[in-house]
N, C-alpha and C positions, 0 to 999 in steps of 0.2 A: 815331694810325687803323691798322687793321687792316691787315696784308698779306696779298697773294692767299692766299696756302697758310694764313694763318689761318682762312680761310671753310671752311666745308663744303663740299663737292661741289653737294649742290644749291644752297648762294647762289652758287657760281661757277657754275653754270648759269644762275641767273637772271641775272647780269649778261652774260652771253651774249646773253641773249635778249632784256633790254631795249636791247644794242649798247653796253652802257656799256664792256666790255671784248669784245675779240676771243679768238676761240681762239689765233690765232697770238702775242698776248700771255700769255695763259696758260702755253700750249706753251715760249716762250723763258724763261718765268719758272724752271717747273721743270725745265727742260732744265739751265739755271745752277745751280739747286740740287742736281741730281746730277754734275755735274762737279764743284763744290766738296765737294760735304756726302756724298756716298756713302761713308763709311767705317764704313758697316752692313752690307754685302754685298746690297745689294738687287738691283741691277741684275748679269745677265750679259753681253748685250748690248744697247746703245742706239742708236737711230736715229734722228739726230737730224736728216738730210736728209727721211727719210720721213715725219717726226712733223709736220715744217715745211711740209711739200709738202699734207698732209692739212688742216692747220689751214688752209692757203690756201684750198683747194678746198670749203672746209666750206659745207655748205648745212645750216638749221637742220630739224632732226629732232623728231619728238613727244615723245621723250625729255626730260624735266626736266634731263636730265645730258648733253643732246647738246652739243658744244662741250667738255667737259670731260678733261685730258688721264687718261689709266688706263696700264695696262702688262697683260704676257701673260705668265702663267707658261710656265716655258723647258720644259713639256712639251705644251703646246698646239700643233699645226700652226699657222704662221704663213708664207704663200707669201712667197718671196723673202727670208725674214728667217731668220738661223740660228738653228734650235732644237738645243739639245744635249742635251736630257732628261738635263741634269745629268752626263751620261757623256763621259769621255774617247773611248770608241768614239765618238761621235758630234761631234765637236768640232768640225766645220767640215761639218755638214748641213745643207743649205737645203730644204725642203720645196719642192713645186710647187703645192701647196695650203692650204688653211687650215680648221681646222676647225670647225665650226659657233658654240663660243663665240665664235672672232674675229670670225666672219661677223656676230653678234649684236652685240657690241661695236661693231665699222665701221659696219653698217645704223642704228644708234642715234646714230652719228654721236661718238662718244667716240675720241680721237685716241690711239695705244698710244705712248709714247716708249721700247719696247724690251721686252727679255724679262727676267723677273724670277729670281732664282737659286731652284735646288732641289738635291737631294741626287739622287743616280742612280734614275734612272725612280720617282722620288718615293717610294721604300720608307720609307726613314729618319724617324723623327721629330726630327731634328736636319740643319741643312742645312750639309753639309762636303764638297761636290763637288770633282772634282779640277779641273775648269772654271772654277772661281770662289772668289773669297776667303769664308771663312763668312760665314753670315749672323747678324748678334748683333741681340739686342734694343738699340734704342736707349736705353733706362732704365740699362744696366749693357754698354758693349759687351766686356767680358770673357764675357758671357753668351749662350746661344745663343739664336735667336731662333725657334727651335721648326723645325718642318719637317711634311709637304714642304713648304708654300709659304712656309717662312722668308725670302726675299727679297723676296715679295709684302709680306708683313706688315712687315717690319725699311723698306722701301720707304714706306709707308704712314705708319707710328710715326713716321718722320724728317721727314715733310713732304715726301718726294720725289714724290709723286703724292698726291691725295686719295683715290683711293681703287682698289683693284685686286681682280681675279679669282685666286681660288685655286682648287685642287679636294682631294677628301679621301675617302679610301679606310679611312682605319682613325681619323683624327681631324687630318687635315693642313691643316684650314682653323682649327681650332679651338682647337688646340694650339699655334699660332704666334700665334691673336690674344690668348690667354692670357698667354703670353710677352711681348707685345708692348704691352698695354694696348688692344685694338681690340675691335669687334666682329665676330667670324667666324660665318657663319650655314652650316652646310651643310643644303641643301635635302632635300625629301623626294626619296624615289626615282623616276625618271621625271619630275621639273620640270622637268630640263634636258637637251638632248641629247646625246647621246652622238657625233653624226653626224662626221666619214663614218666613223668606225673601228671603233667600238663595241669596244672592246677590253677591255671587262671583261664575261665572261657571267656573273658571277657576282651582279652589281647591288650592289655596296660602293659603288663611286665616284661622285663627282657634281664636275661643279663647284658655285663660289659665292661668294659676295662676303666682302670684307673690307675695313672700313670705319672711320671714326673713330667714327659716329655709328647707331644702329639706323636714322632715316630715309635715312643714305646708303647704307646697306646694301639697306635695302626698294626703293629705285630702281635700284640694281644688279641685283637680282635679278629685278624688272620687264624689262630687260634682255635678263637673259640666260635667261629662261625659257619655256617654251613648245616644241611639239614640231615636228618635221621631218618630211616625206615618208620613208619607210623605217625611222621608228623601232618599234622592235619594241613598244614599251609607252609607256605616258605617263601622267603624273598628272592628276586632275582638274583643270579650267581654275578658278581663283579665283572670287572671288564681283565683283571688281572688280582693282583695281590692289593689287600689296603695300604700295605708299607710304602710298595710303590707309585701309589698315590700321590703319597707325602712329597716325591720328587718332580712332581709335574707342578707347572703354574696352571694356576684356576683359569686366568682369563679375565676378561673384564666383566664380571658380574653386576648383577642388578640385586643389590641387599635392601628389605623391607624392614623397618624398625619402627617398634613402638615401645614407649617408658609405662602405658596404664595397667595397671593390675588387672590381672585377668578374672581371678576368682574372688578377689576381696579388696573393699574398699578401704585401702592403706596407705598412709605417706611411706614413700620411700623416702629413705636415709640418702643423704647429699654423697656420702662416698659410692653408693651402689648407682645413684645416678653420675656421677663424674665418670665413672669407668665405662657406662655405657658412652654418655658422651666423646670419651677420649677414645673408645675403640671406634665408634664413629668417626671420628676424623681420620682415625689409621684406617681404617677402610677407604674413606673418599682420596687420604695421600697415598694408595697402591693403587689409585684408577676405576675402583669401582663406585659405580651409582648407588648413593645411600637415598632411600626415597621412605618417607612417613608414610604407616598406614592406620587405618582402623583397628583395633583390637578385633584378631578374624573369629575368637568366638565369644557368643552373648552370655552375660551374666547365668541364662536358665538353663545353660549347659551345667551350670556348680550342682544344682540338688539331684541333677542326672548322675553326675560322676559321683558324688557321694552315696547314692543309693548302691551303688556298683562295689561301691569299694568296702561298704560297709557288707554287702553279701559276701564279697572274699573274703572279710574277715571271718564270717560267720561260718565258711568252709573249712576252717582248720578244725579238723577233728582232735578233739581232747577228752579222753576218757572223764567221765562224768564227777568221778571222784578226784579228779586233778582240776577240775574248773576253778575251785575256790582258790588256788594258787596262781591265776590269772592275773592280770593288771587291771586297774579300774579302767583303763581308757579301752582296752582291747574287750572286755565282757561289755563296757557300754555299745561299741563297735558291732559286736556280735550278737547283742541284741535290737540292735537297729534293723542288723540282717536278716534276723530269723523274721521280725517282723513283715517282711516284703515277701509277698505271695509269688510263686511262679509267675505266672501272668505278669504280673509289674515288673519282674525281674527281665522279662522276656522284653515287654516295652521298653524298659530304660535301656537295654542295649542298640536296640535298634534306633532309640533317640539321640545315643549317645553317639553311633555309625551318620546320624543323618547331620547332627553337630559336626562331626568330622568332616563330611564330605564338604558341609559347608567352608568351614575354616580351608581345607585344601582347596577348592575353586577360588575363594578370594585369594589364596597366595601363590597361586600357579603362576602368574606371571614373575616370581620372582624365585632367585636362585639361592637364597638364603635367608633367614629372619634373625634380627639381631635384638636379645632383650637384657635385662639384666638377668643374672643369675637368681639373686635374693635379692628381697627389700630392705636388710638390714644384716648390718655384721654379726657375727656369729654370738648368740646369747650365751649369757653365764651360765654353767650347768645346773640346770634346775628350774631356770627362767621359764620356760614354757610348759614343764611338764606340772600337772594338776590333779593329783592321785584324786583328792575333794569333790572336785568337779570337772569329770572328763569334757563336758561341752566347752568349757571354755580354754582346756587345754587344745580342742581341735582348733577352736578359731585362731590361738595363738601361733600353731603351724600353718594354717592358711592365711594368714599375715604375713609370715616369715618367706613363704614359698610361693608367692601368687602369680607364678609364670610356669613350672617346671611343668607341672601334669597336665598342661597345655596341648605340647607334644607325646606324651602317653594317649591321649584320647584319638589323636591324627594319626599316630603311628610312625611320624617324621623323625628321622635322627637328628640328634642334637647333645651339643659338645658344651661343655662348662670350661672356661679357658680362664689361667690367673694373669690377669693383665694389668689388673690395677692393684696397688700396696698403699695402706694408709699410712700417714708420718710414723705411726706406731709400728709399722711393719707388718699389720695384719693384712693376707690375702682377700681380694675381691674377684669374684669370678662375673667374666660376661657370658651370655650364652648366645649360641647360634645354631641353629636348626635348619633343615635341608629338606628338598622333596622327598617323598619315601624311595628310599631304596637309595639314594644319592650319597653314601658316605662317603665315596672317595672323591667326591665335589667338597664335600665339606671337611674331610682330612689335607685335602692340600691346600683350601682356602686357610684353614687352623695352622698348618705349616708354615704358611706363607706370613702369617699374623706373629706367630712366633719367631721367624728369621728378624723380621719389621722391631719386636718389639721382645728380644729374650728374656725368659725367666731363670734358666739354669743355674743363674749365679745366686740364687735366693736359697739360703738354709737357716733353718729354725733352732734355737738355742737348745742345745746338747745335740747337736747333729754330730 
């Protein structure tokens, strides 16, 4: 007989609706697993009393995930709960308000068990903060879980929660999804509100779901999506629920593909190329037309993106007396950002939008775009981090993730799917992107691929 954590999040929600399992039973089950099994660096802060109180006070909500446990990334403001932003400078910070993501989770009846691990201010693509142990993939605990949603991915992949929210400004959902064998979806720009801080004036970052199945990810996107009063812009409303889109056949699609890295000259490891080739063959076998295309973003876009990324890092407000607590990489990026003048920043945003427009125009004839998610298997913990030379650190991150940030620039929705596994059992993701606001089509295609090449039977050691 399957244990509760063997079930999908939607299956757990169905048990709650039928009153066969209570939210308190689910919360206790997962809290026990967190206490015994979190050797993957999933959580920074666990809130058992708060979770049990919310479970005991639970009332049935409209979401099929109502009553299901989850967790919140430690970048998201959570009223009354320590929120460190992955930084020793905020080790004891407790916000007085919750952001829109947390409010959406609570309104839908999900129960958070605490805060998941993230690197300082969510900047690196590895999760090795000073406030918690490194986040590692449960499939090889010597290797990184990726970042910046590394703790969320590690927790879901290890069965510590059935699904979790992450955020993605340059790949931070899709990178850990690939490292941990999960579905990781970056929604289209404006799909999920940045309320109340609106801390990214460039439009690179968004929240999104990490889950073990496409349908679980779609159901969590239904929870998180939607505009709030005060939002400066928002994505068009979908035709129905994103979960319902998973039940529709996508039809015959034109799928563009390219494998050449976008932001770095780096050799792509054989397993990552094999995953991309196998996904191409699978798409063709399902009746889709797969077409080779040129890289849609020129290399000249890279320094423009880096300028915007550095300025966003510099916007992190740190009390002067706590700046020495910041990591060398953060200080280096912030210094780069502070050196950019206001006019230079404005010109960089304009240039990035023009590069995005060119890419969107080039890709408009295609329903989806296929690339590898990453250029290499998950590195060993510490392999990318270089406190002595942040320049080398940053270059190593670019070499590991040479495709993901392209879709943050264009604002297109993109998903990493665990369609390939190495002989040693490491997951290797492939990435599909769609036109802006076409998450429904993207989820329909992803569900079709999952049905054709299912991964639900994959379980890491210690499951």
